[in-house]
C-alpha positions in Angstrom: 13.3 4.3 -3.6 10.1 2.3 -3.2 11.3 -1.0 -4.3 13.8 -1.0 -1.5 11.3 0.0 1.1 8.7 -2.6 -0.5 11.5 -5.6 -0.3 12.3 -4.2 4.3 8.5 -4.0 4.5 8.6 -7.9 3.7 11.4 -8.8 5.8 9.4 -7.2 8.4 5.8 -9.7 7.8 3.0 -9.1 7.7 3.4 -6.5 10.8 2.5 -3.1 10.3 5.3 -1.0 12.1 4.5 3.1 13.3 0.4 2.1 12.7 0.3 6.0 15.0 2.0 7.7 11.9 -0.9 8.0 9.2 -1.6 4.8 9.0 2.0 2.5 9.3 4.4 1.0 7.7 3.8 -2.2 5.9 4.4 -4.2 2.9 0.1 -1.9 2.4 1.4 1.4 3.1 4.2 0.8 0.4 1.6 -0.1 -2.0 -0.3 2.9 -2.0 2.8 5.0 -1.8 3.7 3.2 -5.0 0.8 3.9 -6.8 0.2 7.5 -5.2 3.6 8.2 -7.3 2.3 6.4 -10.3 -1.0 8.7 -10.8 1.3 12.2 -9.8 4.0 11.3 -12.6 0.3 11.2 -14.6 1.1 7.0 -15.4 -2.3 6.6 -14.4 -2.0 2.7 -16.4 0.7 2.2 -13.8 -1.3 3.6 -10.9 -4.7 0.9 -11.7 -1.5 -1.9 -12.4 -0.2 -1.2 -8.9 -3.6 -1.0 -7.4 -4.5 -3.9 -9.0 -1.6 -5.5 -6.9 -3.1 -5.0 -3.4 -5.7 -6.9 -1.8 -8.2 -4.5 0.3 -8.7 -6.6 4.0 -4.8 -5.6 3.4 -5.2 -2.1 4.3 -5.2 -0.3 7.5 -9.0 -0.7 9.3 -9.8 3.1 8.6 -8.5 2.5 4.7 -11.0 0.1 3.9 -14.6 0.3 4.0 -16.2 -3.5 4.9 -18.3 -3.2 2.2 -15.7 -4.2 -0.4 -16.6 -7.7 -1.5 -13.8 -10.1 -1.1 
């Protein structure tokens, strides 16, 4: 289901939809859900792999610090 959500998010471009609903719907928030799911299934390696695919700058503003290096 995450792959389907990621495909939909890519079709919607980089625009975040439903911003007032827990960070919105975007490729970045779909990736955050994937990280969480991998972690909850006790696969920290897969969670780290998913996390490395996510740029901090792509996160909704309230989820990252401006002190995170580029």
